[in-house]
N, C-alpha and C positions, 0 to 999 in steps of 0.2 A: 616687485620684480616684474620685468617685462616678459610676457610669455614667449615660448619658442615661436619663431617664424616657421610656418609650414607651407610648403609649395608643392602642389600636386599638378601633374601634367597628364593629359590624355593624349597619347602620341598618335601621330598620323600613321596609317598602315605601313608606310615604307620605312619607318624608323628602324635604326639598326641597334646592335648591342643590347638587345632585350634579354634580360636574365630569364632563367627557367621559371616557368609559372607565369610569365607575362609581366614581370616587374623588373624595373631597372632603376638605378639611382639617378635623380636629377642632378645636374651639375651645379645647382645654385641652392643656397640655404643651409643652415646648420642642422636641420632635421629633414633631409630630402627624401621624398617618396615619389613614386611615379606609377601610373597605371597604363598599361597598353591595352587598347580595346579597338575593335574595328567596327565602324558603323555598318549597318545593314542597308544603308541608303546612299544614293549617289551624292557625290561631293557637292554638286550644284544645287541640291534641294534646299539647303539651309543658308544660302547666301554666299558661301565660298570664302569670305575674307574675315580674318580675325581682327575686328575693329571695335567691338562693343565691350565696355568695361562697366561693371557694377561695383560701387564702393559702398560699404556698410560699416559704420562705426560700431565697435564692439561694446555692448552693454552701456550705451552712450551716457545716459544720465548718471548711472552709478559710477562709471569710469571718471566722469568729471568730478564727482564728489570725492572719489578716492585720490584723484590728482591733487585737488585743492586741500584735502585733509589727510595728510600722510598717515595719521593714526588709524584710518579706515582701511588701509591697504591690506589685502590678504584676508579681510573679514567679510562676513555675509551682510552686504549693504542692500537695503530695500528702499527704493525711492517711491514715495507715495503719501507720506504723512503719518498721522496718528494711527497706530494699529487698532485702536479702539473705535475708530470711525467706520462708516460704511463705504469708505473709499476703496479704490483698487490700486494694485501695484502698477506704477508707470513703467518701471524696469527694475532689474536687480542685478547684482554682481554675479559673476560665475560661481563664487563661493556659496551664494544663496541658492543658486539653481541646483546645486548638488542635493538640496533638501526637497526639491520638487517645486520650488517657488517659480512663478513665471508671470509675465506681463498680463494685465487685465484680471488677475486673480484678486478676490476680495482680501483686503489687508488682514482681516480677522483670520482667514484661512492661512495666509502667509505666516502669521504669528504662531499658529498652531503647528505648522510644518517646521518652522525655524524659530523656536523660542529665543534663541540667542542672537537673532537677526538685529541689525542696527537700522532702525527706521528713520529716514530723513525726509523732510518736506521737499516738494518739487520747487525748483528755482528756475522757472520758465525763462525769465529774461537772460539769465546766465547761459542757459543751454542754447538759446537763440544766438547769443554773441559767439559762442564757440562754433556753432553750426556755420555761421557766416565765415569764420576763419577757414574752416575746412573747405567750404564751397569756393572760396577765393583760391585755394590751392588747386582745386580741380580745374577752375577756369583759366589757370595759367597754362594748362596743356591743351585746352580746346574750348571754343565758345559753345560747342554742342553739349551742354550739360543740362540734363533733365532732372531737377531735384524733385523727388517723389515723396520725401518726408524730411523731417528735421535732421535725420541721421543717415540718409542714403540718397544716392543719385546714380543715374546712368550717364555714361559718356560715349560719344562716337568719335573716335580718334582717327578716322580715315584720312582727314586732312592734316594730321599732325605728325605723321611718321617721318617726313623729311626733316623736321626739326628735332624730334625727340626719340626717334627710333620706333621699332615695331610695338604693337600693343602690350606684349608682356613686359617689355622694358619700361614703357610708360607706367604700367601698373606698379612695378617695383619702385620707380621714382616717386610716384604718388604716396606709396606706403611710407617711404623714408621721409618725405617732406612733411606729411601729416604728423609723424612722430616728432620731428624737429620743431614744428610750429606749435603744436598743441600738447605734446607729451601723451597723446592718445594713439591707440592702434586702430587700424581698419582691416576688415576682411574684404578681399577683392576677388571677383570672378571675371575671367576674360573669355569671350566666346564670339561666335558669329552673329548672335542675336541676344535680345534682352532676356528672354525666358531662360536660356541656358546660363547666361552670365549671372543672373539672379540666383538660380539654384546653386551655382558654383560658389558664390560668395557665402552662402548659408552653410555650406557643407563642412568646412574645416575651421570654424570659429574656435577661439579668437585668433586674430593676427594671421589669418590664412591667405593663401594665394592659390587659386585653382584655375588652370588654363585648359580649356577644351579645344583641341585642334579642329579645324574645319573638316567635316565629314564624320566626326566621331560623336556628334551630339546624341544620337539615339542610343548608342552603346553606353555613353556616360550616364544617361538617365535611367537606362533599363533596370539596374538592380535596386533603385531607390523606391521607397514606399510611396504610394500614389498621392498621399496628402501633400507631398512636396510640390505637386503640380498646381499651377494657378487654376482656380475655378473648381477645385474639389474640396468641398467641406464635408462635415460629418454625414449628412444625409446622402449626398452623392457617393461618398465612400462606402456607405452601407449598401447602396444599390450595386456598386461595382463588386463589392465582396460577394454579393449574391450571385454574381456572374463568374465567381472564382478568380477575381482579379485583386491582387495584393500589391503588385509592383508596377512601375511605369512600363517595364518591358512587357509584362502580361497584358497591360492595356493596349500597347502598340500592336501586339500580336492579334488582337481581336479584329474581325472585319469591321470597317467603318459602318457598314449597314447595321450590324448588330448593336453598336453603340447608339446609332441614330434611333433605332426602334426602342431602345431602353431609356434614352435620355433626350430624345428630340434633336434639334439642330445643335444643341450644346454637345452632344455626343461626338459629332463630326469635328467640332473644335478641339475637344479633348484628345481625339485621335491624332490630330496634327501636332498638338503640343507634346504628346507622348513620343512622337517621332523626332522631337527637337525642332519642329518647324514653327517659326514665329516671324511674322513680317512687320510687326509693330516698330516704327522708327523711333529713334531718340529725338524728342522734341525739345530743343533748348535754344540757346542764343538769345536769352532775354525775354522769352514769352511771358506775358503777364499772367498772374494767377487767375483762374477761372472761378474759384470759390474759396470761401473761408468757412470751415465747419468744425463743430465740436459735438461729440456724442459720448454717452455713458451707458454702461450696462449695470443695472441695479444688482446688488448682492442678493437681494430677495425681491421677488416680484411685488410691485407696489399698486395699491388701489386707492390710497389716500390722495384726493385731488389737490389738497394744499401742498403736499410734499412734491407731487409731480410739477405743480406750477413753480415752486421754489427751485426745483432742479432745472426747469426751463430758464428761469432767471439766471442761475449760475452759468448755464451754457451760453446764454445770450451775452452775459458779461464778458466771457472769453472771446466770443466772436466780435463783438463791437469794439473791445479794446484793441484787438489786432487790426481791425479795419482802421482805427484811428492811428495806430502806430505806423501803419503802412501808407497813411495819407490817402486812403481810398474810401468810397462809400458804396453801399449796395442798393440796387434797385429792386431786388426780389429776395424774399425770405422764404425758407422752406423748413418743414419739420419732418422728422423721421420717427416713426413709432412702431415698436415691435411688442406684441403681447405675449402672454405666457404660452400660447400655442404656436409661437414663432411666426405668426402672420405679421407681415411688415407692410405699412402704408407710408407713403410720402405725399405731402400736400405743400403747395407753394402759393404765394400771394405777391403780387406786384405792389410796391409802395407808391403812394401818391407822388412822393419825391424821394430820391435816393438819400440814404441816411447812414450815419455811423453811430447813432445814439442808442444806448441800451434800451431806454424806455420805448422808443419807436419800434425797434426790432422785436422787443419782448411782447408788446401788445399784438403785433402781427402773428407772432408764434403762438400766443395764447388763443387767438381767434381760430387758428388752424388746428390746434391740438384738442381743444375742448370737445368738439363733436366726436373725436376718435378715441377718447379715453373713457367715455362713460360706460360703466358696467364691465370694464376689462381690468385684468391684472397686467400691469405694464412691466416689461422686461428691459426695454432699451428706449432711450430718448436721444434725439439729435436735433441740432439747429444749424442751418447753413445759410450763408448769404452769397448771392450770385449777382450777375449783371453789375460787375464792379467797374467803377470809373473814378477818375481824379476829381477832386472838388471843383476845379475850374471848369470841368466839363458839365457840371450839373446846372440845372435850371436857375436862372437869375431870380426867379420869383419864389424860390424856397424861403419860407418863413421859419426861423429857428428862434426859440426862446433863448435870448442871450444870457439870461441868468443860468439856465440849465447848461448852456455851453461852457460858461465860466466854471461851474461846479465840476463838470466832466473834465475840463482841462486841468483843474487843480488836483483832482483825484488821480489822474494819470501821472502827473508830475510827482506826487507823493509815492505812488507805486514804483515809478522808475527809480526813485532814489532809495526807497526803503524796502522794496520787495512787493510781490503781488498781494501778500496778505496784510499789508500795512493798513489798508482801508477796505472794509467789508460792509456791505449793506446790512442793516439791522435784521432784515428778514432772513438772512443767511447765517447769522451768528448761532454757534452751538447747534447746528443742524447736521453735523457730520458730513457735509458736502465738501469734496475736494475743491481745491482752487481751480479756476476755469482752465488753466493750461493743462491740467491733468486729463481733461476730458478727451482731447484728441491731439496729442503731441505730434502726430504725423502730418497734420494739415499745414502745409508750408505756404505762406503768402508769397514767398520769393519766386514762385513759378511752378506750382504743383500741377502735374497732369496725371490724372488717376491711372493706376495700374490695378489689375485684379488682385485682391487680397485673397488669403486662404479662407475662402468662404464660398458657399454655393451660389452660383450665378443664376441658377434656374429655379431656386426655391425662395 
């Protein structure tokens, strides 16, 4: 059953017919709700025009599996693979979330919380196909589409209003068209900037539509818990709690100087965000990907060098396969390593010649990682490829083992036809490692431009 569509408005100060207590019914949607709130800040401080839309597919991987397997509908579906492995949850249905299951949780923990959960493997190729269908819908309304993950994107519809109407109308049309095209629902936020639109789309999932009118950004954010703000992770949240700050409104009420003394320059940035101020533009219109990356957090901190190197190989498999699928090669390889004390280091290396081959990228990753893992308990590993270019742009003097290239091409063909797990390296068999796609389903070759995740930017 399709969930109720929910539409929330934050009205402009001059709105009329507001019911007692500051609420009135929206004129659209089967379950209308509205909130009237007045911003403490001048209309012009946050951009002034309602043109930014954030679209987020609801429980994407799980929703695709429930769509394709009707017997799973209404049941707690957990996408990630064998619950006896050391893998993590890629995503789960809303039925599973009621038990406390969430993305990035170890599968063993998910099984303990939800013993009746239905565990299914990740089908990365299928999810990519569906993602492309959704992004095609978005690009029908504007070329300014910034895809930030496989299941979400920002749109700037400033130039589309003459054709399709104002941003709220475009948002409604997008929701309807995605359902008609894919039988999946999306949650959408509409605002004057990316920050507020993103918070809005997260607020009323699933199948929600939240519209924050110009001038009401700060009031909209004020009652929300501070972790909803970009750049506030557990450690920063603890510091803010020490200052008596629990909500975004309390954060906005603190003098910027106080936050700067407590958090450095990051404090001033957070103060602006708490006021709903964000000048980051939507970067779209066909911009090429800047990187391809995969990372994983171990269920238990790891000291075994062989296991760490196998995990690097699994991550590299995912990165290199996606480079080949996109027809691009990387000139630089980087690794990200976080230890049990949450110290994070990144190291990078330029390749002699750009490559999309697993062996070449893995050897570079090993060279970078080995000095950083000695004597440490490793919590997180990541591999990324940057300086991306098309094969025809690469040096004519590149020497490639043609036998290796034929093996790689044949392997890719088998995986495309029979699934990502159809061919596996012997060293990765029965090791409890998730398939490469599970490592970082958010890294989109189609044109990802990084946005801050809910993690500490200063730690």
